[in-house]
matplotlib code that plots the C-alpha trace (Angstrom):
import matplotlib.pyplot as plt

x = [149.0, 152.6, 150.8, 148.0, 150.8, 152.6, 149.7, 148.4, 152.0, 151.6, 148.0, 154.8, 156.0, 152.9, 151.9, 149.9, 149.9, 148.4, 144.9, 146.1, 143.8, 146.5, 148.5, 151.1, 150.0, 147.8, 147.7, 145.8, 145.4, 144.0, 143.1, 143.6, 141.5, 142.3, 138.6, 137.1, 140.8, 142.0, 145.6, 147.3, 147.5, 149.1, 149.9, 150.7, 151.6, 153.0, 155.6, 157.8, 161.2, 164.1, 165.7, 168.0, 167.5, 163.8, 160.9, 159.3, 156.6, 158.0, 155.8, 156.4, 154.1, 154.1, 152.8, 152.5, 150.5, 149.4, 148.1, 147.8, 148.6, 152.6, 153.3, 152.2, 153.5, 155.7, 155.0, 156.9, 157.5, 158.6, 157.9, 159.1, 158.9, 160.6, 159.1, 158.1, 155.5, 155.1, 155.7, 155.1, 158.2, 160.1, 163.6, 164.3, 162.6, 163.1, 161.7, 162.8, 160.7, 160.4, 158.0, 158.0, 161.6, 162.2, 164.0, 165.0, 166.7, 167.1, 167.3, 166.5, 167.9, 166.5, 168.3, 165.2, 167.9, 169.4, 166.2, 168.0, 167.6, 170.7, 169.7, 171.5, 170.6, 172.2, 171.6, 173.6, 176.5, 176.0, 174.4, 173.5, 172.2, 169.4, 168.0, 164.0, 161.3, 161.1, 157.9, 158.3, 156.6, 158.1, 155.7, 154.4, 154.4, 152.3, 149.7, 149.3, 150.2, 146.8, 144.8, 145.7, 145.6, 143.2, 141.3, 140.5, 137.4, 135.8, 136.2, 133.7, 133.1, 136.0, 138.3, 141.8, 144.8, 148.3, 151.5, 154.7, 156.2, 159.4, 159.5, 162.0, 164.6, 162.3, 159.7, 156.3, 153.1, 150.4, 146.8, 144.0, 140.5, 137.3, 134.4, 131.8, 130.3, 128.5, 127.3, 130.0, 129.4, 132.5, 133.0, 132.7, 129.3, 128.3, 130.6, 130.3, 133.2, 134.4, 135.3, 138.7, 140.4, 144.5, 145.1, 147.9, 149.9, 147.9, 149.7, 151.4, 149.3, 146.2, 143.9, 143.9, 144.7, 141.6, 141.9, 142.4, 139.6, 139.8, 136.9, 138.3, 136.2, 134.0, 135.2, 138.3, 140.1, 140.5, 141.3, 141.0, 138.6, 138.5, 140.7, 139.5, 142.0, 141.4, 144.3, 145.1, 144.0, 141.5, 140.8, 142.1, 140.4, 141.7, 139.3, 140.3, 140.3, 141.7, 142.6, 143.7, 145.0, 143.0, 143.2, 139.2, 136.3, 135.6, 132.0, 129.6, 126.2, 125.0, 126.0]
y = [154.5, 153.5, 151.5, 150.2, 148.7, 147.4, 145.5, 144.2, 142.7, 140.8, 139.5, 126.5, 123.4, 121.5, 120.7, 124.1, 124.2, 120.4, 121.7, 124.6, 127.5, 128.6, 127.2, 128.2, 130.3, 132.2, 136.3, 138.9, 142.7, 145.3, 148.8, 151.2, 154.3, 157.6, 159.0, 159.1, 159.2, 155.8, 156.1, 152.9, 149.1, 146.2, 142.8, 139.5, 136.4, 133.0, 131.2, 128.1, 128.3, 126.2, 127.2, 124.5, 121.8, 122.0, 123.5, 126.4, 129.0, 132.2, 135.4, 138.7, 142.0, 144.7, 148.1, 151.5, 154.6, 155.7, 158.8, 162.6, 160.4, 159.4, 163.0, 164.2, 161.0, 158.4, 154.7, 151.8, 148.9, 145.2, 142.9, 139.2, 136.2, 132.3, 130.1, 126.1, 124.3, 122.3, 124.3, 127.8, 129.2, 131.6, 131.5, 134.5, 138.1, 140.9, 144.4, 146.8, 150.6, 153.8, 155.7, 159.6, 159.6, 157.0, 154.0, 150.9, 147.8, 144.9, 141.1, 138.9, 135.4, 133.1, 130.6, 128.0, 126.0, 129.0, 131.8, 134.3, 136.5, 138.0, 141.3, 142.8, 146.3, 147.3, 150.6, 151.1, 148.4, 146.9, 143.6, 142.4, 138.9, 139.5, 137.2, 135.9, 133.7, 130.2, 130.4, 134.0, 135.0, 137.8, 140.6, 138.5, 135.0, 135.8, 136.8, 132.7, 131.8, 133.1, 131.9, 128.3, 128.9, 125.7, 128.3, 131.1, 130.0, 128.8, 131.7, 133.5, 137.3, 138.6, 136.2, 136.8, 134.8, 135.8, 135.5, 137.0, 138.9, 140.0, 143.9, 146.8, 144.7, 143.6, 140.8, 142.5, 140.6, 140.5, 139.9, 139.2, 139.6, 138.2, 140.8, 138.9, 137.6, 139.6, 139.6, 141.8, 143.5, 143.1, 143.4, 139.5, 139.4, 138.9, 137.2, 136.0, 137.1, 136.9, 140.3, 140.9, 143.9, 143.7, 145.2, 147.8, 150.4, 153.9, 157.1, 158.9, 157.2, 155.2, 156.8, 153.9, 150.7, 149.1, 151.5, 148.5, 146.5, 143.5, 141.6, 137.5, 135.3, 132.8, 129.9, 127.3, 130.0, 132.7, 135.3, 139.3, 141.0, 144.5, 146.5, 149.6, 152.1, 154.9, 157.2, 160.3, 162.1, 160.6, 157.1, 154.3, 151.3, 148.5, 146.3, 143.0, 144.1, 140.7, 137.5, 133.8, 130.5, 130.1, 126.8, 126.6, 128.0, 131.5, 131.2, 133.7, 134.1, 136.6, 138.8]
z = [142.7, 143.8, 147.1, 145.1, 142.3, 145.2, 146.5, 142.9, 143.0, 145.9, 146.3, 154.9, 155.5, 154.6, 150.9, 150.4, 146.3, 146.6, 145.4, 143.6, 142.5, 139.7, 137.2, 134.9, 132.1, 134.5, 133.4, 134.9, 133.7, 135.8, 135.2, 137.9, 138.4, 140.8, 141.2, 137.4, 135.8, 134.3, 136.1, 134.8, 134.6, 136.3, 135.0, 136.7, 134.7, 135.8, 134.1, 134.7, 135.9, 137.7, 140.7, 142.9, 140.5, 141.1, 138.6, 140.4, 139.4, 138.0, 138.7, 136.9, 138.2, 136.0, 137.1, 135.0, 134.7, 131.3, 129.4, 131.6, 134.9, 133.7, 133.2, 136.7, 138.5, 136.3, 138.1, 136.1, 138.2, 137.9, 140.9, 140.1, 142.5, 142.4, 144.7, 145.3, 143.5, 146.9, 149.9, 148.2, 149.8, 147.9, 146.6, 145.2, 144.5, 142.0, 143.1, 140.4, 140.8, 139.2, 141.1, 140.6, 140.5, 143.6, 142.4, 143.5, 141.8, 144.4, 144.4, 147.3, 147.8, 150.1, 152.0, 153.5, 155.6, 157.6, 157.8, 156.1, 152.9, 151.0, 149.5, 146.5, 145.7, 142.6, 142.8, 145.9, 144.7, 148.2, 149.9, 153.1, 154.7, 156.8, 159.3, 158.7, 159.9, 159.0, 156.9, 155.3, 151.8, 149.7, 148.6, 145.2, 146.8, 149.7, 147.2, 146.0, 149.5, 150.6, 147.7, 148.5, 152.3, 153.5, 155.7, 152.9, 151.5, 155.5, 157.4, 159.5, 159.3, 161.3, 161.3, 159.9, 158.2, 159.2, 157.4, 157.5, 154.7, 153.6, 152.6, 152.5, 154.0, 157.3, 158.0, 158.0, 159.8, 157.3, 158.0, 155.7, 157.5, 156.2, 155.6, 154.3, 151.0, 147.7, 144.3, 142.5, 139.0, 136.7, 133.2, 133.1, 134.4, 138.1, 140.0, 143.9, 145.4, 149.1, 150.8, 152.5, 154.2, 154.3, 157.5, 156.6, 158.8, 159.1, 158.6, 155.6, 152.8, 154.1, 155.8, 158.6, 159.1, 157.3, 154.6, 151.5, 150.8, 148.2, 146.5, 145.4, 143.2, 145.5, 143.5, 143.0, 141.5, 144.0, 142.0, 142.9, 140.7, 142.8, 145.2, 146.4, 148.4, 150.5, 150.4, 152.5, 149.5, 147.4, 146.7, 143.9, 142.6, 140.5, 138.8, 136.7, 132.9, 131.2, 132.1, 130.7, 131.4, 134.7, 136.6, 136.8, 134.8, 136.3, 137.9, 136.3, 137.4, 134.9, 132.2]

ax = plt.figure().add_subplot(projection="3d")
ax.plot(x, y, z, "-o")
ax.set_aspect("equal")
plt.show()
């Protein structure tokens, strides 16, 4: 459950946002299922903010369990990111999570000139500066970076897009592999979708490196429609349940 919510939260030097697939006011709500059980919800919303004298995107992501699920494994997560409207580079992130009693309360401040992140840990009452790569993204901003990547709708089956992501005090190489296209039935109708596999580390939670699959609308919005994860025990599925404020009209083939 917590890995799915973390992934939903996040789902360069050139002007990557010149033809934007999103805008201020965009809002998503996802319904998360564990098998046949409605396990919780996750939301993503884009607002305006100002950082270092510049207008930036401020994305707020929340994930939480509902019903009986929260009695067995309570999740209450907040992820935030402030990133540049022109370059897509992050200025600041917030990670405040409570996952079955495991908690974190952190903020990270990116110095784009020095390629560092100042991580403030409010739970441990500590801070440290970590060196990062030049075009690194945080766990939320990378989702928007990839939606606007110039290659995302021009990929051949088997091709991948790579990006550096800062998570848990280290830089991780994140890869998004293109699987193909298909028509996906959603609560809004049948939508043409591109299918991707984010490459994740196999081991304790996921069955293997390619255990995640994500369906993205094959239009100018590039919105996430569905995410499935095969776990070491069981599987999770997140479906888009509500949206508003899209930059472009969602193309629906049939109701």
